[in-house]
N, C-alpha and C positions, 0 to 999 in steps of 0.2 A: 787314759785307762777306762775301759767300759765298766760300768757298775754291774753287779750280779743281779739277775732276775730272781724273783722269789715267787714261785707258783703256789706257795702255801698261804696260811692266814696272813692278813694284813696286820701291820703294827698297831697296837692300841695306843691311845693318847696317854701321855705321862700321868701316872697316878691311878690308872684304871687297871684293876687286876683281872686276869683272864678267867673265864668260867670254863674250867677244864672239861666239863661234861659236853660243852659245845664242840670242842675239838674231837672228842670221841664220837659224837654223832656224825661229824663231818667224815671221820675215818670210815664209818659204816657206809655212808652214802656214796663215797668215792670208790668203794669196792665194786659197785655196779657199773656196767659199761654196755655199749651197743652189742658187743660180742659176748656178753655174759649178763643178760637182763634179769635172769632168775637165779637165785642162789639158795642153798640150804643154810641152816643155822651154822652147821659145822664149817661150811665154806666161808661164811662171813667171819666166824671166829678165827679161823686159820689165816685169812687174808689180813685181818686187822691186828692180830696178835694180842687182842684184849683178853683178860681173864674170863673164863666161861661164865661165872656168875654175873660179872659186870656186863658182858655182852648180852647175855640172856635178858637182863633187866632193861637194858637200853632198847633192844630189838622189840620187846613186848610193848614198851611205852611208845616207841616210834610207830608201831602198828596202831595203837590206840589213838595217836594224834594224827594218823593218816600220812605220816612221812613215808611209811612202807605199807604195802598191801601184802596179805598172806594168801597163798593158794596151796592148800595141803601142807606139805613140809617145805615149801619153797616161798621165798620172799622176792619182791621186786619194788622198785621205786613207786610210791603211791601216785595214783592218777591225780590226786589233789595237787601234786606238785605242778602239773601243767597249768592249773588255774593260777597258782601263786606266781609262776614264772612268766605268765603272759604279759604283765606290765613291763617286764624288763626290755622287751623288744619294741615297745610302743614309742614311735618317734625317734628310734635309735639312728644316729648318724654313724654309719660304719667307719667312715674315714676318721672320725674323732675317737671312736672306741679303740681302734687299732693303733692310734698314734704312739702310745708308749712303746709298743713293739717295734714300730718303724724307727723311732728315735734311738732305741737301744741298739738296734742292728746297725744303724748309721754310725753311732759312736763306737761300736765294737769293731767295725771293719774300716771305717773312714770313708766308705762309699755311699752314694745315693741309694736309699732304700725306697721301694715303691710297693703299693698294692694295686694289682690289676684285676679287672673283672671282664668277663665276656659280655659283649653287647652285639647280638646278632652275629655277623661274620667277621667281627674285629674284636680286639681287646682294647681296653681303655685304662689309662692310669687314673685311679680315683683318689689316691692319697700318696704323699711322699714326704720324706725327710731328706733334704738335699745335703750333699757332701760339702765339706769346708775346703776341699782342694780347689785350687784355681783352675786346674785343667779338669773339665768334667764333660759328661755327655749332655746333650740337650734333652731335657725332660721337663714336663710340666703336667699338672693335673688337667685331664681332658684330652691328652694326646692319644690319638688312635694309631694302632699298629696291627699288622697282619696276624692271623691266627696260626700260621704254620712256621713262623720264624722267631727264634729267641726262646730263652728258657721259660719265661712266664707263659708264652703260648703253649709250649710243650706240656707244662703242668696243667693248664686249663683244659687241654684236650685229653690228657692222660686220665683225668678224673671226671671226664664228661663224655663217655663213649657214645652218647646219643648224637654228638656233633661230629665225631671223627669221620664217619662215612661221607657226610655232607661236604666236609672240607677236603677230604682226600680224593673224592670222586671227580674233582675238577682240576684243571691245570694249576700247578703250584708255581707262583711267580718267583723268579730268581732275583735276589737283591745283591748278592755277592758271590764269589766263587765257592763259598762254603755253605750257601743256603741249601737245605735238604729239599730237593724237588722230586725225589723218588718216593712214591706212596708206600711201597713195601718197606723201604728203609725207615721211613718216618714211623710206620706202625711198630716196627721193632724198637725204635728209640722210645716210643711212648710206653711200651711194655717195660723197658729198662727203667724208665722214670718212675713208674708205679712200684717197681720192685725195690729201688733204692730210696724212694721217698723224696727225691728232688731232681732237678735238671740243671745241667751246666752247658752253656753254649758259647761259642767263640766266633765272632764276625759273621754270624748268620744273617743279620739284618743290616748292620753298618760295619764297614771296614774299621779295624782297630778297636772294636768294642766287644766286651764280654759280659756275661751275666750268670747269676745263680739264683734259682727260685724254688720255692716249696709251696705245697697247698695249704690253704686256710679253710677250715670247715666251720659250719654253724651247727645249730641243734639238729639232731637226726643224722649227723655226719654228711649233711648236704654241702657241696662245694660252694664256698663264698667267693674265692678268688685265689690268686697266686701272689705271694709276697716274696720279694727278692731284692738283690743288689745288682747294680750295673755300673760299669766304668770302663776306662781304657785298658786295653790288654797290657800296656806297660805297667799297670798296677795289679791287674787281675790275670795272672798267668794260670796255666793249667795246674801247677802245684799250689798256687795261692787259692784258687777256687776250691780245690779239694780240702784245704785247711779251713776255709770259711764255710763250707757246706754245712757242717754241724751247727754253726751259729745261725745260718739262714733257717734251717729246720727248727731250731730252738725258738727263734723269733716267730715263725709261722705257728708253732704250737702255742706260744703265748697269745698271739692274736686269736687263735681258735678258742682258747679258754676265755679271753675277754668277751668274745661273742657268744659264749654259752655253749660252745661245741666241745667235741671230744675227738 
């Protein structure tokens, strides 16, 4: 049985009482997002559900402490946060940071989970949590794969449009009878991937293999990589991939949060 992920506050050590005001401050901070960088006080209060007097007092103090900046009647995350956050990425090993998400997904589905990143004209496996099944696909950290075949490749291209033309303007190698080698069709599939938030593929690179992947983002919504599962089609059928897709998306979102993205 897979354990539940918790994207909220971490558990306190036994005997330590929570400071409730910190939870309320977090509520206010998490109201802001890349698609809503500036909010009015009323929007903050409505989104958090905090009493007006409590919210007003907290917002005023957060401005004073540079947690928030105020411009007229609108607020945004304080620029000082950039300075405070800068040490978080110093020396960060992405593969270790996302390991909890990979292990959760492996345990939730029973299949090998991997994080892939684009390196030039290929994708490479940079981290993985291997399945416990005896029958498994060959996968290892450092393995290189083509950028036009497989669900992880589709995710990496779908959220990196600067690379799409370069990849699709040259002949696409066929690996199996189901490899997509038509550029127009692949463009349509990339658009579908962006719309649904993940990709599922079957036997595109290896006969008898299937995979499901979703995007992982870092700060500024920059694409970090594709996180997903892969395994034999005898275990990952069309129906099973549809059932596991929300788990893959959830694990990718957890990895995004671990990396400080949104």
